[in-house]
C-alpha positions, 0 to 999 in steps of 0.5 A: 500500500502506497503512503500518501502525503496526508499519512505523514505528520506535517513536521516530519513531511517538512524533513522529508522534502527532497528525500522521498518523491511524493505524489499529491492526491486529487484533493490536495491538487484541488486545495492547492488550486483553490489556495492559489486564489489568495496567493494571486490576490496578494501578488496583485496587491503587491504589484499594485503597490509597486505600480503606485510607487513607480508612478509617484516616482515617475511624476517626481524624479529626484532633485540633485542638491548640487544644481537644483535640476531634476535628475533620475537616478544618474540618468542625465536624460529624463526622457530615457528615465521615463522610457525605462519607467514605462517599460517597468510599468508594462512588465508589472502590468503584465504580471498583474494581469497574469495573477488576475487570470489565475484567481479568476480561474478559481473564482469561476470553478467555485461559481460553477458548483451547484450546491450553495453551501459548498460554494459559500464554504469554499469562498470563505475558506479559499477566497476570503481566507477564513479559519475553519472555526470562523466558517462554522460560526458564519454558516451556523454548523459544527466544525465537523459538519463544515469538514463534511461539506468541504470534503463533498465540495472537493469531490465535486470541484472541477479545476478546468 
C-alpha cells in the first residue's frame, strides 16, 4: 500500500522534502488550486503597490542638491528615465494581469458548483481566507459538519 502525503505528520513531511518523491492526491491538487486564489490576490496587491510607487516616482524624479535640476537616478536624460519607467510599468502590468487570470480561474470553478453551501464554504475558506472555526460560526454548523461539506465540495470541484 502506497503512503500518501496526508499519512505523514506535517513536521516530519517538512524533513522529508527532497528525500522521498511524493505524489499529491486529487484533493490536495484541488486545495492547492483553490489556495492559489489568495496567493494571486496578494501578488496583485503587491504589484499594485509597486505600480503606485513607480508612478509617484515617475511624476517626481529626484532633485540633485548640487544644481537644483531634476535628475533620475544618474540618468542625465529624463526622457530615457521615463522610457525605462514605462517599460517597468508594462512588465508589472503584465504580471498583474497574469495573477488576475489565475484567481479568476478559481473564482469561476467555485461559481460553477451547484450546491450553495459548498460554494459559500469554499469562498470563505479559499477566497476570503477564513479559519475553519470562523466558517462554522458564519454558516451556523459544527466544525465537523463544515469538514463534511468541504470534503463533498472537493469531490465535486472541477479545476478546468
